N, C-alpha and C positions, 0 to 999 in steps of 0.2 A: 689277442682274440682267444687264444687257448685258455687263458686265465678266466675270461668271462664264461666260457663253456664249463670249465671246472667249477666255478662258483654256482652256476645254474644247476648243475648236476648235484652238487653238495646240498644246495637248498632244497631241491626236490627230494633227495634222500632223507634229509632231516624232517621234512614235512610228512613223508610217508611213515617214518618211524614214530613221529609224534601222534599221527592218526591211529596207528596200531596200538600204541600205549593207551591212548585216550579211550579207544573202543574196549580194551581190556578192563579199564577202570569202570566204564559204564556198565559192562556186563557184571562185574562184582557188585555194583550198587543195585542193579536190577535183581540179582539173585537173592538179595536180602529183603526185597519188598514183597508184599502180597500181590496177587494177580492184577487187581484193578489199579493199584498204585504203580506197579511196574509198567502196565500198558500206558497209563497217563504220562509217566515219566518218559517212556520211549517216544510217544507221539510228540511231546513237547520238544525233546531233543531233536527229533527228525524235522519238525517244523523250523526250528532255529537253524539247523544245518542247511536246509533248503534255502532259507533266506540269505544265509551267508554265501552259498554257491551262486545265487542270483546276483548278489552284490559284486562278487568277484567277476562273474561273466560280464556284467554291465561295465565294470571298470576296464576289463581287458578289451571289450569292444570299443569303448571310448578311446583307449590308448591306440588301438589299431586305426580308428578313424583319424585321430590326430596325426599319426605317423603318415598316413596316406595324404592328408591335406598338406602337411609340411613338405612331403616329397614333391607334390604337385606344385606347391607355391614357390618353393625355393630351388627347384631343379633348373639347370641351364636349359635354355630352349634350343631347338634344332635350327632356328632361323639364322644363327650366327655362323653356321657351317657353310 
C-alpha cells in the first residue's frame, strides 16, 4: 500500500511540474505575438484546457460510480451473520 501512495504522489508531482513547464512555454509564445493573436491563442488554449478538465472530471466520476456499484454488488451481505 505504501508503494501505491508513493506512485500516486510521484505522478502528481510530475504532472504539476509538467504543467508549470507548459505554462512557461505558453507565456514565451504569447510574448512573441501581437495583442490580438495572443488573446486568440490564449482563449483557444483555455477552451482546450477546460474541455480536458471536464473529460477528466467525467472519467473520475464514472470511476467513482463504478467503484460504488462494484462495492455494493460484490460486498458480503449481513444476512449471513
